[in-house]
N, C-alpha and C positions, 0 to 999 in steps of 0.2 A: 332434335336428335343431334348427337355429336359422336362419331365413330361407333354408332350403334348403342349409345347410352342416352337415356332420357335425361334432359336438362330442364330444370324448373327455376324460374325467376320469381322472387317475391319483392314487391315494392310497397313501402308504407308512405302515405301522402303522395300519391301519384301526381306528377305534373301534367299539365295539359299537352305538352309536346315532349316526346322522348325519342332521341335517336341513340340506339344502343347496339353494340356489337360485342361478341365474345367468342372464345374458342377454347376447347380443352383437347389436349393431345395426350392420351395415355401411352406410356412407353412399353418396352418389351416385358416389363415386370407387372403389367396390368395395374392393379390398384396401388402399387408401391412406387410408381414413378409417373409424374404428371407435369405437363406444362400448360399454362392457361393465360388468358388475357380477358379484360373487360374494359369497354370504353363507353362513356356516357356523355351526351350533349343534350341538356334538358332546359325547359323554359323556367323551371323553379327548382329549389332545393328539395331533397328527399330525406325523410327522417331515417329510413333504413332500406338498404338493399341487401338481398340475400340470394345466393346461387346454390341450388341443390342439383345433384345428379344421382342417377339410379333411383332407388327407392329409400334413400336415407332421410330420416326425420331431422337430422342435424345438418345445417347448411355447410357446404364445402367452404364457402367464404361469406362473411357478412360484414357490411360497412355501415356505420352509423354517423349521421351528421356530416355527410360529405357534400361538397359543392356541386352545382349543377353541371360543371364540366370537370371530368376526371377520367384518367386512364390508369388501369392496373395491369401489370405483367408479373407473372410468377413462374418459377420452376422448382420442383421438389423431386429429389431422388433419394428415397428413404434407404435403399440398400447401401448406397455410397455415402449417405449422411450429408449430402450437399443440397443447397437450394438458395433461392433469392426471391425477394419481393420488391417490386419497383412501382412507385406512384408518380404520376405526372398530373399537374393541375393546370387548368385553363383560365383561371381568374385570380385576381390579386387579393381577395378577401382572406383574412386570417381566421381560422377556426380550429377547434379540437375535433379530431376524427378518431373513432374507435373501430378497429379491424379485428375480426376473429377468423381464423383459418383452421379448419378441422379436416384431416385427411388420414384415414387409417389410424396408425399409432402416433401420429404427430398432431399437436395442437399448438397454434401460434396465436398469441393475444398481444395486440399492440394499441397504444393510445399515444397520439402526438398532435402537436400544433402544426397545422399546415401553413408554412410560410415560404416554402421553396417550390420552384417549378419542377424539381426532380429530387427524389430521395430513394435510396436503395438500401435494403437490409439483406446481407448475404451471410451464409454460414457453411462451414465444412467441419463436420463432427464425426469422429471415429470413436464409437462407444466401446469397442473391444479394447483398443489401446489406451483409452482415457485421454485422447488428444482432441483438440478442436480449435476453431477460429470463428469468431463472429465480428463483423464490421459493418459500418454505416458510411455511405457516401452521399453527398448532396451538392447542390450547385451554388450555395451562397453561405455566408458566415453570419446570418441573422440568428439571434438567440432563439432556441426552440427547445421546449421541454417535452420529453416523451419517455414511455416505458415499454418494455418488450419482455415477453416470456415465451420460451419454446419448451414444450414437453414432448419427449420422445420415449415412449414406454414408461419406465420408472425413473427416467432422468428429467430434470427440469433445469433450464438455464434461463436466468432472468436478469434484467438490468433496467435501471432508471437513471436519467441524467438530464441536465440542462446543457444543451450543446450549442456552441457558437463556432464550430469548426466544420470544415468540409469533409474531413475524414476522421474516424475514430474506430479503433479496433481492439479486440481482446482475443488472446490465444492462451492455451493451457496444455500442460502435459502432466498428468497426475497418475501416480501408481499407489492405489489404496493399500495393497498388500505390503509394500515396502514402506508405507507412511511417508512418502516423499512426493514432491511435485514442484511445478514451476508455472507461474501465471504472469503473462506479459501484456502490458497495455501500451498502445501507441496512438499518436495523433499527429495531424499536420501542425506546422509551426504558426499558422495564422489562426485568428479567431478567439484568442484568449484562453482561459483556463476553465474547462468544464468540471462539474461535480458529478461523480458517477458512483452508483451502487451496483455491484455485480454479485450474483449468487449462483452456485452450482449445487444441486441437490440430487442425491441418489439414495432412495429408500430412507434409511435412518442416518444418513451422512450428508453434511452440507458444509460449504465454505462460502463465507460472505465477506465482501471487501467493499468499503466505502472510501472514496478517494476524492480529494480536491486537488486537481491536477495542474501543475505549472510546467512540467517537463514533457518533451515529446516521446520519451521512452522510459518506462518504469517496469522493472522485472523483480518479482518476489519469488524466492525459492525456499524450500524447507526440506529437511531430512530428520524426522523425529525418531526417538528411540523405539526399538522393537525388541522382543524377547531374544532375538539372535544377535542384535547389534546395539550396544549401549550408547554409541556416539550419536550426537544430534547437532544440527546446524540450521540456522535461519539466516537468510541473506537478502540483500537488496542491491540491484544494479540500476544506475541512473545516468551514466555517462558523465557524472561529475557536476551536473547542473543543479540549481535550486529547483525543488520538485513539489512537495505536497504535504498535506496532512492526511494520514492514512489510518484506517481502523480495519483490522483483519481478524476474523474469527474462524476457527475450524471446530465443528461439532459432530460428534458421533454418539448415537444412542442417548440423545439429549444431554450429553456431557460435553462441555467446552474443553477440547484438548489444547487449543492454542488461541490466545488473544494478544494482538500486537497493535499498539497505538503509537504513532510517531508524527510529530510536526518537525520537518527535517530539511536541512540543507547539508549535503554530504558530497564527498568525492565518490568516485565509482567503487563498487563492490564493498559495501559495508556488510559485515556479517558477525554473528555471535555463534559460538560453539561450546559444547560441553560433553562430558561423559556421565551417564547415569547408571549407578550400581545399586539396585534395590532402593531407590529413592535418595541415595547419597550422591551429591553432585561433586565432580572433580574436573580438573583441566578446563575450567571456565575461561574462555578467551573471547575477545572481539578484535576485529581488524577493520581497517578502512579509515579514510580521512573524514572526520566529522567536523563540519564547520559550525553548525547550529542545530541543536537537538532539544527543542523545548517540549515540555509536557509529554515525555515518552513513558510508555509502560509495556511490559512483557509479562504475560501469564501463561505458564506451560503446565499442563496436567501430566505429571509423571505417575508411574505406577505407585499408588499408595499416597501420593502427596501432590501439592500444587505449588509451583515456584512462581512468585511475582516479583518484578523489578520495576520500580518507579523512579523517576528522576527528571533532571533538567540539565542541559549542558549548552553553554555558549562559549565558543572557543575564539580567542583573539588576544590582542594586546590588553584588553580589558574584558574579563569574562568571569564565568562562574560554573560550578559543577555541583550537583546534588544527587544523592543516591540512597535508596533504601530497599532492602530485601525482606521477605517474610520468613526466611529460614537461614540457618548457618550455611555459608558458602565460601569457598576459596576462589578468589577472582584475580586474574591478571587483567585489571580493570581498564587499562589504557595502553595502547601501543600505536602512537600516531607520529608520523614524521613527514614534514614538508621542508622546502628550502628556507622557510621563515621560522618554524619552531619544531620542537621534538618533545614529546611527552611519553613517559612510560611509567608503569607502577603496578604494584601487587598489594592485595589486602585480603585478610581473612575476616569475613563479616560475621557478626552475630545477628540473629534474627531481630527485625523490627527496631533497628538502631540507625537513625538517619545520620548522614554525613553531608555537610555543606562546606564547599571550598570556593573562595573568590580571590581575584587577583587583578592587579594593574601593573604592567611591566614598563620599565623605563628608568631613567635616572631618578625620577620621583615616582614612587609606587608603593604597593602594599601586597601582602599575602595573608589570607585568613583561613583558619580551619575551625569549625564549630561542630562538636558532637552532641550538643544539647544535653549535657549532664549525664551521659552514660558511655561506657566503653563500647566501641563499635566492633572490635575484633581482637585477634590474638597477635597479629603482626602486620606491618605496613612498610611499604617503600614507595617513594615518588621522586621522579626526576623531571625537571623542566628546563629546556634550553631555548633561547630566543635570539634570532639574528635580525635586527631591524632592516638590514640591507637585502635580506632574502637570498643569501648565497650559501647557506648551510655552514657558515663560519660563525658559530654561536658566540654572542657577546655577553649575554646575561643568562642567568639560570641558577638552579639550586638542586641539591640532592638531600633527601631526608630518609632515614631508615630506622625503624624501631623494632626490637625483638618482641615487645608486647605493646598493644595498641587498643584503644586510646580513649581516655575520658578527659576532655580538655576544651578550653577555648584558647586558641592561639592566634595572635595578630602581630604582624611585624610591618612597620613602615621603614622606608629607606630613602636617603637623599645624599647628594654629594656635598661634602664640606667645602665651602667656597675658598677657605684659606689653605687647607692641606690637600684638597682635591681627592680625598679618600672617602669611601662610603661610610655613612653613619646610619645607625639603626635605632629604632624604638620598638621594644618588644613588650607585648602583654601576653602573659601565659597564666591562665587560671582555670583549673588547678594545674600546678606543675606535676608532670608524671613522676611517680616514685622511682622509675628507672631511667631518669633523664640522662644520667652519666653514661648509659650504655648506648645512647643514640648516636648514629653517624649523621653529621650535618655539615654541609659545605655550601658556599655561595660563589657563583661565578659572576664577577663584576668587571666589565670592560676588559674581557678576555683573561682576567686573572682570577685564580681560585683562592678562596679564603676559608679557613676553618672558623666556624662560628663558635665563639667562646661560651662556656657555661660556668656558673650562671651569668645571666645578663643583667 
């Protein structure tokens, strides 16, 4: 008996010697708040241990494949949405342990490799406000794989990861009615880069995020279009460090509203935004300092249509940029400025028309544009400025603007003439645009601007 409640233990493969102790303390809310502990010291391993109280047919807690020495401590407060589970081991053997905890409207399922002397799972979840925090602490950085799911009523929070850190945490603030939210991941700086999959499910709605993590802080936020507000924004904060490859999806009524995939190194606060008017996209912009963005894609389910963006971007003295959209869109496609370089541009894209740009900057270099035999849009402008010294006093660069754009393959090489010390160019342009004489084209070379002559 414990506080007037009948407690029952079930043991499968009973050892010859068992020293066990446990306790359950029900709080002022009765069945909705409980603290408990269980400690075992046995002569051999046990296949399964289960603890029942009252007349329940489902055990309050069950543990499978646990070592002969183990201590569990737990606290759950359902009205306040807080709790924690802590495990201590007494031997050095590594094994996989399965734990199930069922109490009133909450169910916790956990599977993990026991390698630590101490590990704790803690949570603080506010269902009414759509806010919460789940984190794990442990006493060593040995690699450990585990998965956890927490079900509270019709909400399910799940994650799986391979962990080599002593701390890892997830917090969120989600407003379903406004179709906006924020998810933040954090970890300690030691222990390498874990891979984690996190999901939050509520009735017919779910968000799933898979991340290979290099950075200590990653924050994803979104504000999707609603019938009352046509503006939308998706953003990412990282503190400016090299971070991860991430795949994020948002699903409602079995329809994927948002899918985002990025392999990325960026500066802080990268974001894209747009306005949606009955499926017509306008004011498409992005901001933030992108250093390397390989294999990215964005898919957004708009009312009556789906917008997808795929591409690849490597920024530097030698780099490349590729982009393709599945529908007609006007885009301010780049606005990036650092002490070393500045890039800005606008383009009106036609659907399913790829654009590839590559470059190498310096006294010997090249710039290439390839539209793969089809016009990619109605208008285009691009400016690039580069300062080798990193002082924002740009030494090299170019500007190109076209009233109609573009079905072409364009390639230009440049070098410095050793006798005249003037820049020389070799240009390949096939086909030559019919409105080439309406283009605005200038070159910045060694702090001097040059009008590029036509034809070349």
